[in-house]
N, C-alpha and C positions, 0 to 999 in steps of 0.2 A: 419773773413773777406772772402767773398765768392770768389770762386775760378770758373775763368771762364774756363770753357771746352774751348780747341784752335784741333780741330780735325787734323789728316792728311789726306787731300784726294789725291787721285791719278788724278794726271795729264798729259793727255799722249801725245802722238804724233801719227800721222797717219802713222810713218814706225819707224824703229832704225834709219837708215841711219838721218832721219831730229831730233831726240832726240841728235845723235852722233854730229851734225852741231852746234847745240844750246848751246849742252855740252861744242862746244869747245870757242865757242864765248864766254860763261859765264866765262870759266876758266880763261881768259883773266884779270879781275878782273873790269871792267870799264862799272859797270850799265849803270851808263848815256850815254857813247858813242853807247852800245849798243842798247841804246832805241833809238836815233836817227837814229840808222842806219837801225833797225827793222820798225821804222815808214818809213822812206825813199825808202826802199825795196817796202814795201804796195804800197806805194803811186806811185809810177814807176811804178808797176805790173797793178794797177786798172788803169789807163789811164783815158782819155778824158770819157770812158765810163761807168766805174766806177764798172765793173764786170769781175772780173775777170778770166783768163782760170785755167783750172783744174791743172795744175802743178805749179800756182800760189798760193794756198791755204794752201799748209805749212807756207808761210809768214805770215798770221792770225795766226796762231797757236805759231808760235815763238816771236810774238809781245805778243799775250797773258801772254804766260808763260813768257816773260819777264818784263813785266807789274805786274804780280803776285808779283817776287821775287822783285821786286822794292816798296813793298808795296802799290800799286794802283789796289789793288781787285775788286773795283768798274767796274774803267773803264778795266780792264782785262774783265769783264763778257758780256760788251758791245762788245767787240775786238770777243770773243769765241760765243756769239750770232750773230753778223754779218759771223763769218767763219762759221756756222752751218746755214745758210742761203744759202750762198754761194754752200755750201759744197751740200745741199740739190738739189737746182740747176741743178749742174751739175755732180753729182757724183748720185742721187737718195736718199731717205731717210732710205734705207736699208742698203745702202755699208758702209763697215765696217771703212771707213774713219769719214763718217759722224755722225756714230755712238759717236764714239772716240770725236767730235765735239760737239754732244748732250750732252755728259756726261761731258765734261769741261765746258759748259758753265750754266748745271744745277749745280755744284759745287759750282759756285760762286755766285749764285742764293741762294744756300740753307746757304753759307756761309755769305753773306752781305744782303741780302734782305727776307730771310723768304721763304719757298717753302713749302707749306701745301698738296701737291698731288708728295712729294718728295721720297717715300717708294715705292709707286708703280710705278713711272718713274722710278728710278734704278732696280726695280725688272724687269721692263720690258727690259730695255736697257739688264742686265744680259743677257735675255733668246736671245734677238736677238744675242748677241755676242756669245752665245754658239752655236747655229745655227751655226753660219757664219765661226768661228773660233775653237768651240771646249770647252771641258771646261776646260780641263788642261791649254788653252792660256791665256798667262798672262792678257791681255787685259780683258779678262772674270773673272778672280779673281780679279780685280781692280774695276768692276765693282760690285761684290759682296760686296768689299770694302766701296763702297762709298754706296752702299744700307745699308750695318750695321751703317753708320756715320748717315743715315736718320732717321734708325730704332731708334736709341738711341736719337735724338732730337726730336721725338714724344714720349719718355716715355717707348719706347718698348726696357729695357736695360738689360732683359734676351734674348730674341733673337739678341738682336745685340751684345752682348757679344760669346754668340753661334756661330755666325756668323762668329764674329772676330778671334773665336778661328779657323774654319775652314781656313779662310782666312792664318793665320798664319801658318798652317800647308802645303797649300798647296803652299805657295809662298818657305816654307825652303826646303820641294820638287821640285821646280823649280828651283830656283837662291840658295838657301843653306839659313842657317841661319844668316850668317854675310851680306848679300844683305839689303841694304836698304829697299827694299820692306817688309822682315822679319822684320825689326825693326821698320817700320810703323805700323806693325800689331800688333805687342807687345806693342808698345806704345798708340795703340789707345784701344787697350783690358785694360791697366791699366788705360785710364781714364774710361771707360765704369764701372769698379770695383769699381773706387773710386768715382762714380756717385752714384751707388748700394749701395755703404756703408756709403753715407753723405743722403739718403734718407730713411736708414732702422732704424726705431722708437727707439728715443731716441741718433740718434747721433749727436754728437753736431756740425757739420758743415754742411754748404751748399754748393753745387756748381752748378754752372748756366752752363747751356748747351750754345755751340753757340757762334757766335758772331766774331769780330775783323778779325783777318789776320793769317786764321789757317795754319800749315806748310803744306808743297806739297810735293808730289812725282812724278815725269814722270816716263812714261813707255810707 
């Protein structure tokens, strides 16, 4: 029976404070209530004109992440795309927060819809994050991880495994081996190695890539 590989994507927030606030809300365990509240907050922020102020943009991120946690990946993708458009309009296409939202939207597209140009897209996001944030910034490393997922989805498994290995090393140095980001890298590397083994001549099983609702990590 084929095993469908479910990648661990890095879904990011535009600031640590935003992530902490979202995590605190999720800690209450009322996911349905959190989703209702996130929708109401965004609706109120949009107002009659439908264009949020820059300080309201994190509300898109919060709603998208909440929808992902609820297993509503396609709707989360739509919210992240709306966030990207609003962020590009308010902050500019090269702003680090806009790059985060571009990456989030692309992750959902790759996971639930398919994305033929994903490798080049994530490579470009990684390069822009590197130039604006530095090579060792957690957001740049997260972009490397998402690029490695895209490589695996296109069958470039050896390149994917090598990049996941570097991602794991970088996160272990930055956050420690016990951090969730380090664990995500090990998880993804294990999936790639399983795919490589399954596609080896004479292997007995098959593993399908992609699809479904992948686990995500925020950062």
